[in-house]
C-alpha distance (Angstrom), angle and dihedral (degrees) to the residues before:
residue distance angle dihedral
X1 . . .
X2 3.78 . .
X3 3.82 96.7 .
X4 3.81 115.6 95.8
X5 3.81 107.4 -116.2
X6 3.81 118.9 -143.8
X7 3.81 114.6 -171.4
X8 3.81 121.4 -165.6
X9 3.78 105.7 -156.1
X10 3.79 137.7 167.3
X11 3.79 128.0 136.1
X12 3.81 91.1 -138.8
X13 3.77 122.4 81.3
X14 3.79 125.9 -132.2
X15 3.80 96.9 36.6
X16 3.81 97.3 118.1
X17 3.81 101.7 -99.0
X18 3.80 95.7 137.8
X19 3.81 94.9 41.4
X20 3.79 89.9 50.7
X21 3.81 92.7 44.2
X22 3.81 93.5 52.2
X23 3.81 94.6 45.0
X24 3.81 92.6 48.9
X25 3.81 90.7 45.7
X26 3.80 93.2 50.2
X27 3.82 91.1 45.9
X28 3.79 90.4 54.8
X29 3.82 92.5 45.5
X30 3.81 91.2 49.4
X31 3.80 88.1 52.1
X32 3.80 88.4 58.9
X33 3.81 95.1 -107.8
X34 3.81 119.8 142.8
X35 3.79 103.0 -113.8
X36 3.80 137.9 172.7
X37 3.80 131.4 -173.1
X38 3.81 122.0 -150.4
X39 3.80 115.7 -161.3
X40 3.81 113.5 -153.2
X41 3.80 94.5 -178.9
X42 3.79 97.5 85.9
X43 3.81 91.6 171.2
X44 3.82 102.2 54.5
X45 3.83 97.9 20.7
X46 3.82 90.7 -170.9
X47 3.80 97.8 160.6
X48 3.82 90.7 42.1
X49 3.80 92.3 51.8
X50 3.81 89.9 46.5
X51 3.80 91.9 56.4
X52 3.81 92.5 41.9
X53 3.81 88.0 54.9
X54 3.80 88.3 49.9
X55 3.80 92.1 54.2
X56 3.82 92.5 47.8
X57 3.81 92.6 48.0
X58 3.80 90.7 50.7
X59 3.83 91.3 49.7
X60 3.81 94.0 48.5
X61 3.79 94.6 49.3
X62 3.78 101.3 33.3
X63 3.80 92.8 -115.5
X64 3.78 131.9 150.8
X65 3.79 106.5 -132.2
X66 3.81 112.3 170.4
X67 3.79 114.0 -145.5
X68 3.79 139.9 163.3
X69 3.79 119.6 -94.6
X70 3.81 109.1 -102.2
X71 3.80 134.0 -147.7
X72 3.81 134.6 171.1
X73 3.80 122.9 -136.1
X74 3.79 116.4 -165.8
X75 3.78 122.3 -139.8
X76 3.79 112.5 -118.6
X77 3.78 143.9 88.4
X78 3.80 93.9 -39.6
X79 3.79 98.1 32.3
X80 3.78 97.5 102.8
X81 3.80 92.5 45.8
X82 3.82 91.5 50.0
X83 3.80 91.3 48.0
X84 3.80 91.4 50.9
X85 3.81 89.9 48.7
X86 3.80 93.5 49.9
X87 3.80 91.4 47.9
X88 3.79 89.6 51.2
X89 3.82 92.1 48.7
X90 3.82 90.8 48.8
X91 3.80 95.0 46.7
X92 3.83 91.3 109.1
X93 3.82 90.7 63.5
X94 3.80 124.5 95.1
X95 3.80 96.1 -129.6
X96 3.78 138.7 13.6
X97 3.80 119.7 -167.1
X98 3.80 120.7 -161.7
X99 3.80 119.5 -160.8
X100 3.82 107.6 -158.0
X101 3.83 125.0 -157.4
X102 3.80 121.9 -105.8
X103 3.78 93.0 -105.2
X104 3.78 140.3 64.2
X105 3.79 116.7 -88.2
X106 3.77 138.8 153.1
X107 3.81 88.9 -115.8
X108 3.81 92.8 54.3
X109 3.81 90.6 48.5
X110 3.80 91.0 50.3
X111 3.81 90.3 52.6
X112 3.80 92.2 46.7
X113 3.81 91.5 53.2
X114 3.82 90.0 57.5
X115 3.83 97.2 47.6
X116 3.78 121.7 125.3
X117 3.80 87.8 -174.6
X118 3.80 118.1 23.8
X119 3.80 112.9 -163.6
X120 3.81 119.3 -165.4
X121 3.82 112.3 -175.7
X122 3.80 114.9 -161.7
X123 3.78 131.5 178.6
X124 3.79 112.0 -115.4
X125 3.79 93.6 -101.1
X126 3.80 136.5 105.0
X127 3.80 86.8 -124.9
X128 3.80 87.4 68.1
X129 3.81 94.3 35.0
X130 3.81 87.7 62.1
X131 3.80 87.2 72.1
X132 3.81 91.5 69.1
X133 3.80 104.2 22.3
X134 3.80 145.1 8.0
X135 3.79 124.2 -127.1
X136 3.78 134.3 -161.7
X137 3.80 110.8 -102.2
X138 3.80 93.4 -134.6
X139 3.79 105.9 36.8
X140 3.84 98.4 24.6
X141 3.79 87.9 -136.5
X142 3.80 117.2 147.4
X143 3.80 110.9 -101.2
X144 3.81 100.4 -179.2
X145 3.80 144.1 -26.7
X146 3.80 114.9 -85.6
X147 3.80 131.9 -129.0
X148 3.79 95.6 -82.7
X149 3.81 93.2 53.8
X150 3.79 87.2 52.8
X151 3.81 89.4 49.9
X152 3.79 91.0 53.1
X153 3.80 90.2 48.2
X154 3.81 89.0 54.6
X155 3.81 90.3 48.6
X156 3.79 91.0 50.3
X157 3.79 90.4 49.6
X158 3.80 91.5 49.5
X159 3.81 91.4 47.9
X160 3.81 92.8 49.3
X161 3.78 90.2 49.5
X162 3.81 96.4 46.4
X163 3.81 102.3 32.6
X164 3.79 106.7 15.7
X165 3.81 92.3 -136.0
X166 3.82 130.5 118.7
X167 3.80 124.6 -114.9
X168 3.82 122.5 -135.2
X169 3.82 107.5 -142.7
X170 3.81 114.3 -160.8
X171 3.81 124.1 -174.6
X172 3.81 112.8 -159.3
X173 3.81 120.6 -155.0
X174 3.81 105.5 -142.9
X175 3.80 126.4 -174.9
X176 3.78 91.6 29.7
X177 3.78 113.1 -178.2
X178 3.79 116.2 -119.1
X179 3.80 88.0 -138.9
X180 3.79 122.5 79.5
X181 3.80 90.3 -120.0
X182 3.80 124.4 174.8
X183 3.81 91.7 -112.7
X184 3.80 90.3 53.5
X185 3.81 90.7 52.3
X186 3.80 92.7 47.5
X187 3.78 92.0 47.8
X188 3.78 90.7 49.8
X189 3.79 92.5 51.2
X190 3.81 93.1 46.5
X191 3.81 92.8 48.9
X192 3.79 91.3 47.8
X193 3.81 91.3 52.2
X194 3.80 94.7 45.6
X195 3.81 94.0 44.2
X196 3.79 90.4 59.5
X197 3.77 90.3 47.2
X198 3.81 101.1 49.4
X199 3.80 101.9 18.8
X200 3.80 115.9 -109.1
X201 3.80 134.8 133.1
X202 3.81 121.5 -124.9
X203 3.81 122.6 -140.4
X204 3.81 130.8 178.8
X205 3.78 108.1 -114.9
X206 3.79 135.0 -173.2
X207 3.78 125.1 -36.9
X208 3.79 122.0 -131.0
X209 3.80 100.3 -84.2
X210 3.79 128.7 163.4
X211 3.80 91.0 -141.6
X212 3.80 92.6 75.1
X213 3.81 90.4 58.6
X214 3.79 90.9 44.3
X215 3.80 91.9 53.9
X216 3.81 95.0 57.5
X217 3.86 100.3 78.9
X218 3.81 90.1 53.0
X219 3.79 95.8 37.5
X220 3.78 90.9 -128.3
X221 3.79 128.0 146.4
X222 3.78 136.3 -159.8
X223 3.80 87.6 -97.1
X224 3.82 93.5 64.1
X225 3.79 96.1 80.1
X226 3.81 93.9 148.4
X227 3.82 89.7 57.3
X228 3.82 94.5 48.0
X229 3.78 111.9 89.4
X230 3.81 91.2 176.7
X231 3.83 98.1 53.0
X232 3.82 108.7 157.9
X233 3.80 143.3 170.1
X234 3.80 88.1 -88.6
X235 3.78 88.9 59.0
X236 3.81 90.4 49.5
X237 3.83 91.5 54.4
X238 3.81 93.0 46.8
X239 3.81 91.5 45.9
X240 3.78 89.4 53.7
X241 3.82 89.3 54.5
X242 3.79 90.9 49.9
X243 3.80 92.7 48.5
X244 3.82 90.9 52.0
X245 3.81 89.8 49.4
X246 3.81 93.8 50.1
X247 3.79 91.8 49.6
X248 3.81 91.9 44.7
X249 3.81 92.4 55.4
X250 3.79 86.4 68.4
X251 3.78 94.0 -150.2
X252 3.82 118.7 -175.3
X253 3.80 94.6 -107.6
X254 3.78 101.9 121.7
X255 3.81 89.1 -146.7
X256 3.80 137.8 81.0
X257 3.81 113.1 -96.3
X258 3.80 126.6 -148.4
X259 3.77 95.6 7.2
């Protein structure tokens, strides 16, 4: 494979995987990079529906809205074989994004093991932190990595054995509070400690903003300023967050994204 593979993975739902996947995919497409998105959640199909809405909105209003090609791979007996086939067919692309379901599955693990960049969005809460690490209830100090961190370690080991290439693991803190609250400080300290222990990078993600939910029916993103008649200061702030995230992912693009 020559395409750079970005896998969005987290076994919890509602952490922003699909929103992040679509925005990154659109950013790459807008930059003129050949990009595809593979949706592994064949039941909810959130990222697929998002991009279908985008195509319909563009058709209705005569707009040009670049987007990644999208395909759905169903979990099941032939899921891993189909995924491998699609990755092989898309090897001439620049980027492939995989949006994993919010649950454990053999298909999700197979995708994770192939990732060049593994992105794990979490909400800024110890409920979500528990996925990757455990903390002491009194001191909030990290006691040990959790099951998901072990799963990523296994995926990294499998990747190194089969492909001989490193994996960049990025944990994104979504729904960050604007206030310097005690929970935010504790989460930051715990993530810093665990990142040094198991080897991931931490990036600030997207705040809880209504605009992301409002975009879905039209398939629009924060990068489609020309198509947004209601662009506001709230959009400017959210766009700034997205730009910082895109730059922080440090993808091998060689160009500036989301300018």
